[in-house]
C-alpha positions as CSV (number, residue, x, y, z in Angstrom):
1,M,-23.5,-10.6,-21.6
2,N,-24.2,-14.2,-22.6
3,K,-28.0,-14.4,-23.2
4,V,-30.0,-16.1,-25.9
5,I,-33.8,-16.2,-26.5
6,L,-35.1,-18.7,-29.1
7,V,-38.6,-19.4,-30.3
8,G,-39.0,-22.6,-32.3
9,R,-40.2,-26.2,-32.4
10,L,-38.8,-29.3,-30.8
11,T,-37.4,-31.7,-33.4
12,R,-37.4,-34.7,-31.0
13,D,-38.8,-35.7,-27.6
14,P,-36.8,-34.5,-24.6
15,E,-34.5,-37.1,-23.1
16,M,-33.9,-37.0,-19.3
17,R,-31.3,-38.8,-17.2
18,A,-30.3,-38.7,-13.6
19,L,-26.7,-38.1,-12.8
20,A,-24.8,-39.9,-10.0
21,S,-24.8,-36.6,-8.2
22,G,-28.6,-36.7,-7.9
23,K,-29.1,-33.9,-10.4
24,S,-31.5,-34.3,-13.4
25,V,-30.5,-33.2,-16.9
26,T,-32.8,-33.1,-19.9
27,T,-31.7,-32.5,-23.5
28,F,-33.7,-31.7,-26.5
29,A,-33.2,-30.3,-30.0
30,M,-35.2,-27.5,-31.5
31,T,-35.2,-25.6,-34.8
32,T,-35.8,-21.9,-35.5
33,N,-36.7,-20.4,-38.8
34,E,-35.6,-17.0,-40.2
35,Y,-37.8,-15.8,-43.1
36,A,-36.3,-13.8,-45.9
37,G,-38.3,-11.3,-47.9
38,N,-38.4,-13.6,-50.9
39,G,-40.6,-16.2,-49.1
40,H,-37.7,-18.5,-48.3
41,A,-36.9,-19.7,-44.8
42,T,-33.5,-20.7,-43.3
43,A,-33.7,-23.2,-40.5
44,E,-31.2,-23.3,-37.6
45,H,-30.9,-26.3,-35.3
46,H,-30.1,-25.9,-31.6
47,A,-29.2,-28.3,-28.8
48,V,-30.8,-27.4,-25.5
49,V,-29.8,-28.6,-22.0
50,V,-32.0,-28.1,-19.0
51,W,-31.0,-28.9,-15.3
52,D,-32.7,-29.9,-12.0
53,R,-36.4,-29.4,-11.5
54,L,-36.8,-27.6,-14.8
55,A,-35.3,-30.6,-16.5
56,E,-37.9,-32.9,-14.9
57,I,-40.8,-30.6,-16.0
58,C,-39.5,-30.3,-19.6
59,A,-39.2,-34.1,-19.8
60,Q,-42.8,-34.5,-18.5
61,Y,-44.6,-31.9,-20.5
62,L,-42.7,-31.2,-23.8
63,G,-42.7,-33.3,-26.9
64,R,-41.7,-33.3,-30.6
65,G,-43.3,-30.7,-32.7
66,Q,-44.3,-28.5,-29.8
67,Q,-43.5,-24.8,-30.1
68,V,-41.5,-23.3,-27.2
69,A,-39.6,-20.2,-26.2
70,V,-36.3,-20.9,-24.5
71,E,-34.2,-18.4,-22.6
72,G,-30.7,-19.2,-21.4
73,R,-27.0,-18.9,-22.2
74,L,-24.6,-20.4,-24.8
75,Q,-22.0,-22.9,-23.7
76,T,-19.5,-24.8,-25.7
77,R,-18.2,-28.2,-24.6
78,Q,-15.1,-29.9,-25.9
79,W,-14.0,-33.5,-25.6
80,D,-11.8,-36.1,-27.2
81,D,-13.3,-39.3,-28.6
82,D,-11.8,-42.8,-28.3
83,R,-9.6,-42.2,-31.4
84,G,-8.2,-39.0,-29.9
85,R,-10.2,-36.6,-32.2
86,R,-11.3,-33.3,-30.7
87,H,-15.0,-32.5,-30.8
88,S,-16.9,-29.5,-29.7
89,K,-20.6,-28.7,-29.3
90,T,-22.4,-25.4,-28.6
91,E,-25.6,-25.8,-26.6
92,V,-28.2,-23.5,-25.0
93,V,-28.2,-24.0,-21.3
94,A,-31.8,-23.0,-20.5
95,S,-32.9,-21.0,-17.5
96,A,-36.5,-20.7,-18.6
97,V,-38.8,-22.5,-21.0
98,E,-42.3,-21.4,-22.1
99,M,-44.7,-23.7,-23.9
100,L,-46.3,-21.7,-26.8
101,S,-48.4,-24.5,-28.2
102,G,-50.6,-27.2,-26.7
103,R,-48.9,-29.8,-24.5
104,A,-47.6,-32.6,-26.8
105,K,-48.1,-35.3,-24.2
106,G,-51.6,-34.4,-23.2
107,A,-54.5,-32.1,-23.8
108,M,-53.4,-28.7,-22.4
109,H,-53.9,-25.9,-24.9
110,E,-52.8,-22.8,-23.1
111,A,-49.3,-21.2,-22.8
112,V,-47.6,-22.2,-19.5
113,A,-44.4,-20.7,-18.3
114,I,-41.8,-23.1,-16.8
115,A,-39.0,-21.6,-14.8
116,P,-36.9,-22.9,-12.0
117,D,-37.2,-21.6,-8.5
118,L,-33.8,-19.9,-8.3
119,P,-32.9,-16.7,-6.5
120,A,-32.0,-13.8,-8.7
121,G,-28.5,-14.1,-10.2
122,A,-28.2,-17.8,-9.3
123,T,-27.2,-20.4,-11.9
124,S,-28.1,-24.1,-12.1
């Protein structure tokens, strides 16, 4: 099973773009912290990709510093750059996003769940 659930804060504002196919895609980065018993924290950084209507909602309502819960799956992409070097990037492809802190781009201060209208078992 490929499933991930993260709770953390956005490290930058989401960036949305429309593809030639008409689909919307939004990306953002978030950080999660793991606290050790000695009072030290270890930060992990995650790239998140959101598609379609959920992408539009995330771009509209999320912002840097906001705390969110993200549920999705891991996906690794590979590509070659102009010099022929191989690169890879592991991302979380989100199927649901929940705002846990107030809206960064407005004055809403209650938790709001954001999930796409997909039938059970469907993928975006």
